[in-house]
Phi, psi and omega in degrees: 000139181265129174282113186298334179289345180268359182273123179256140181242155176254137177244129177253120178263096186293340178288340179260343183289132177250011176058041180283336178086001180298322179295324179296318181286334180282333185282112184279344181256002182061031175290334175255134178212194176215158179268188183294338178262014178067021173279140181289134176242143179241123177255095186306323184293343179263347184287133178253003176074029183283340177070012177299322179296321179294315182294325186272342184293117182287344183253000181065032183278351182239130178221170178231158177207157177261140177293141178259128182283353180267000000 
């Protein structure tokens, strides 16, 4: 059984994203990618929670949060 309070989610703020691609190059599991129009896509099932994308983003467009069970 998974404790829902231990699940971390990634939030992408597209209004702050400048499509520089640094997060894509930092993600070693390819959880971050882009579509044909160069919009950032996040594949949650591939994310290992390393936060490299958060650390490298120059605009602070990527953040993380924990799910609240309440």
